[in-house]
Residue, then its C-alpha position, 0 to 999 in steps of 0.5 A: m133833214a139830210a138822212e143821217l148816215e154813218g161816216a157822212a161828209a160834213v155838211a159845213e167846213f170852214l176856217a175859224g182862224r187857223l183852226r179847220v172846223r167841220v160840221f156833221e150831221t150827228g156825233t156818230a157821224l163826227a166819231a167816225q170821221a174823226a177816227r179815220d182822219a186819226v189812223s192817217l195821222l197815226q200811221e204817218a208819224i209811225r213811218a216818219h218816227g217809228r213809233a207815235r206820240v199821243i196825248f187822249a182826253a179822257a171824257n164823255s165827249q170821247l167815247d164815241l172816238v175812242a170806241e170808233l179808233t181802237s175798232l178800226p184796222g190799220v194802226d200798229w199799237r205796238a208802236v203808240e205811246a200815250f199820255h193823257i191830259d189830267e186828273w183829280v188830286g187825291l184820287p186812286a187809279s181804281h176810283p170809277a172817276s179816275f181818268r187813269g182808269w178811263i184811259q185803261r178801261r177804254i184803250v189800253d184794255r183793247v188794243g194793248l199799247r207800246q207804253v203808257h204814262y199815267l199822272a198820278g193824281d194820289a202821288p205823295d208829292l204832286e210838284a214832283e209828279c208834274r215835274r216827273y211827267a213834264a219830263l216825260l212829255a218833253e223827251a220828243p215831239i207830241d204828233l196827235s193829241f185828242l182834245g175835248i171843250g168844256e161846258n165853260a170852254h175849258i180844255g184839259f182842266n185849264d178853267p178860265h180862272e186858272a188857264n194861262f196861254t204863256d204857262p211855263l209849266m207843262v204840267r200843274q196843279i189846277s183848281l177847278d170852278d163849280r161849272c167844271r165840277r158841275q159838268q162831271a156831276d151832271e155827267g154821272h162820274w159824281p153823285d153831287l156837286s159836293s162830291v166832285p174834288r176841286f183840285g186837278l192836275t192837267l197839262t197846260c195850255p202851252a202842253l197842248m198846243a205844242t203838239r203837232r196835230i190836234i183832234c177835237c171833238v165836241p159833239d152835243a148841244r150842251k157844248s153849243e154855248a162853249v163852241r160858239n164863245s170858243l170860235e166867235e169870242p176874242i182869243s182869250a183865257v176867258y174862253p180858253g177853246s179859243l186858242l185852238r184857233t192859233h195852232s197850224s194844224a188843229s181840227l175840230y169836229l162839231d155836230r149840229q147840237s153843238a154847232s146850233l150857236l154859231s152865227r153861221g147858218f148850215p144847210c138841211 
C-alpha cells in the first residue's frame, strides 16, 4: 500500500452521474484536500460577490475538514455568512448535542464570521421558524455547501422515509428513523437510543441542491454501505445521497474505507 501522506493525491477519481468522486488514502488526506478546495471556492465567491454564503453540516464526518479549513490562510472570514443544515426539535443551543453549539465552537469561535444564522429547534413556533430560516436562505444564492452522508444515506435530516426530491419547502420539521438516531448515539452525542430526539428541523433536499457548489466529505468504513448505495443504486429518495449525482458542481471526497464496497477496485 502506498505510504500515507498528508494531503496526498487521490488514489482514484471518477464521475458518478454529474458528481465528481475522489478517493483518498485516509480521512486526514481527504479533509486536507477538501479544505484546500474550499478555500479556493470561498475566495472565488468573495471576489465575485463581495461575500460568500455558506452552509455547514455539523457532524463527526466534518470534524477534520472544519479543523483544517479554519486553520488555513487565505479566507477573509469577515466576508463569510454562514448557515447550518439542521437542528434537533426542542433542544436549546446550550445542549452539548446542539448543532448550533457545534457551529459556534468549531467555526465561529475559531475564525469569526461576517454573520451566522442559527436554526432554532427550540423556537416556540416551529413552522414560523422554518419560514424565517427559508426566507434568509432565499435572500441570495448560496455559494458553497458542506455536506455529509449518513449511515442510512440521509443528507441533512432527510432520512429515506421523509426525503422528498421535489419538496416545495426549503426548511421543514421532519421525523427521524431509528438508524439515523442510532448513529447519533453510537457517535457519542447521546447516552443511548432512547435519549435521541425523534424530530428535527432540516433544510430539504431541494434546498441543499440549490447551492452553487457542494463539497461532501464522507470518511470511515461505517459509511461504506451508504456510499455504495448513493453512487450505484438508482437515484431515488430511498437513498437520499444519490441526489448528489444530479448536481452540476458537486464533489464527493471518500477515503479507502468509505469507498471499500464500491464495485470498482482501487490501486494499492
